[in-house]
N, C-alpha and C positions, 0 to 999 in steps of 0.2 A: 504493500500500500504506500502511495506517495505521501511524503511528509514535507512540511514547510508551511509557508504563509503567503498570502497574496496581499500586498500592500496597496491600499487605495487612499485617495485623499478627498477632502471636501471640496477641493479646487486644485488648479495647477499652482505650483509655487509654494506649497505648504511644507515642503521638505521631505517628500517621500524617499528620496535617494539616501539622505543621511539616516533616516529611520530604517531603511532596508539594510544599510551597512551596520547599524546598531544591533539589529536583530540577528544578523549573521554572526557578529562578534559575541552577542549574548548566548546564542546557541552553542558556539564553540566553548564558551566558559562553562556551559553545562556538559561538556564532553561530547558534543554532537558535531560530526563533520558536516558543516554547512557551506553552501555556496549561494550565489545570487544570480539573478537573471532579470533583464528588462527586455521583454519580447519585442516591443516596438519602441524605437526612439526617434523623435523628430528634433529638428534644430541641430543636427549633427554638423561638425566642422568638415569642410572638404580639404583633403590633402591630395592634390592631383586628381586621380580618378577614384580615390578611396574616401568614403565617408567615415569619420571617426566619432563614435558615440561617447561623449564625455561622461554621461552617467554610467554607461557600461564600463568605461575605463576605471571610474571610481570604485564600482562594485568589484571588478576584477582585482584591483589593487588591494582594497580593504580585506577581501576574502582570501588573498594570496592564491589566486587561481592560476594554474599553469595553462589552462585552455585559452584559445583565441578569444579576443573580445567580440568577435563576430559569432561566437557561440553564446556568449552572454547576451548580446544584443543582435539577434539574427536579422531583424528588419530595420533598416536605417533610412532616414529621409533627411534632406537638407532643410526644408522649410520648417520653421518653428510653428506648426499648426497642428490641428488634429490629424491623426493618422489617415483618416478618409480624405481630408482635403489635401494634405501633403502628397499622398499617393496619387490623387487625381491630377494635381498640377505636374508632378514629376513623371507621370505615365507608368507607374509600377504599382500594381495592387499589393496590399499587405498579403504575404504568403503564409497562410495559417498552417499549411503542412510543414513549412520550414520551421515555424515556431514549435510545433509539436515534436519534430525530429530533434531539435536542439534541447528541448526540455527532457526528452527521453534519454538523450546522451548524458545530460548532467545528473539526472536522478539515478543513473546506473553507476555513477562514480561517487556521488555524495549521499549522505544519510538524509539530508534535508535541503530543499531549495526555497529560498526566499525570493519571491517574484515581485518586482515593482511594476505596478500598473501605469497607465498613461493618463494623466489628469484625474478625472473622477469617473465613476461607474457609468455615467451616461454619455461619455465621449464616444463618438463613432469611430470604429476601426475600419470597417468596410460598409458598403450599403446594407442596411438592415442587420448590422452586426456591431454591437457595442462592447466597450471594455467589460461591462457586466457579463456579456456572453463569454468573453475570454476567461473571466474569473470562474464562471460555471464550468468551462471546459477543464480547467485545472482542478476544481473541486477542493481547493485548500481553504483552511480557515482564513477569514479576512481580518486584517488589522486596519482600522480607519485612522488616518493621520489628520488632525484638525488644527486650526489656528487657535491661539489663546484668547484673542481679543473679541471685541463687539461683533455680533453677527454669527459667531461660531455655533451657538446653540441650535439655530435653525438648520444651518448647513450640515452639522454633524448628525442631527437626528434624522434629517432627510436621507442622508447616505446610509446610516444604519438601517433605517426602515426599508430602503430600497433593497439592500443586500438580504435582509431577513425574508422579505416577501418573495425574493427570487430563489429562496431555499438554500442560501449560502450560510454556513456557520460563521458567526462573527466572534472572534476571540476577544475583541475589545477595542478601545480607543486610546491613542497616544496623542496627547496635546503637545505640539512641537513649537518651540520658540525659534522660528527660522529668522527672526529679527531680534534685536536687543529688547528686553522688557521695557514697556512704557509705563509700568506701575499704575495702570488704570484700575478702577473698581471692577470693570468687566473681567480683566485678567485675574483679579483676585478672587472673584466669585464664580466664574464659569466652571472650574473643575468640580466644585462641590455641587453646583446645579446639575451638571451632567451626571454626576454620581446618583443624584436623586431621581432624574427623569429617564435615564437611559436603561434599556433592557439588558445592556452588556456593560461590563466593567470598564473603568478608566484604568488602563495598564500603568500609566505614569505620565509625568510631565517632563518632557525632554528639554534640557536647558539650551539656551543660545550658546553656540561654540564658535570661538574665533578661529580655532584651528581644527581641521577635520582629520587629524592624525589618529592612528589606531589607539594610542594611549589615552588621548582625551575622550574618544568615543567610548572606550571600554569603561573608563572611570565614570562617565555619565550613565552608562547602562547599569552598572552595579549600584550606583547611588539613587537613581531616579525611576527605574522600571521594576515592576513586580514580576520577576521572572518565574514565580510559581504559577502565575496565570499562563505564561508562555509554555512552561513545562507540561501543563495538562494536555496540550495539543500535539505533543511530540512523542 
């Protein structure tokens, strides 16, 4: 049986990549050989004829993976848009079979695969195929990454509700400071409010990090995430 997590966000830019890396390192601290994957990456840098996925490179580096970055990020696009829109502009549809093949190769090598989604669950990957459908294909427990500030209650609850109604197991929510704390009353009260109203637990509040090195991320994982919740799904 496949093990791992599918990381989604309440929006783009909430810090899914850093949380993907954090969970990979957290699983390794639990003694689990884990790797990461970002099935589709848009906004890739072009080096000659090759597209270089920066999120995929981060995941590969933080997980100490020997495999090619194009196994980590099998579908790459240059335009920083939804996969559907980028693929239409660039004339290359998202290859779902290629994604499945890459995933099967990784789970044959590793005990767990932490998969970073693209934007939120309702982002289109292909015509009539959403990130939600991709998550259902993998069937892994979902971790929702949310913002700490004003507006996050609605966005977080909508995302959790969408995943549950689709039949996905939701492990919990990680509130991520992808920007320096603003010390607002919303930031102060949102975690407790989410604990009260959410049907899934808040796994932790991940702090703003100036340095994304392995040591800093591991320290934040140990101090700020409830790894007992994560352990239940592995």
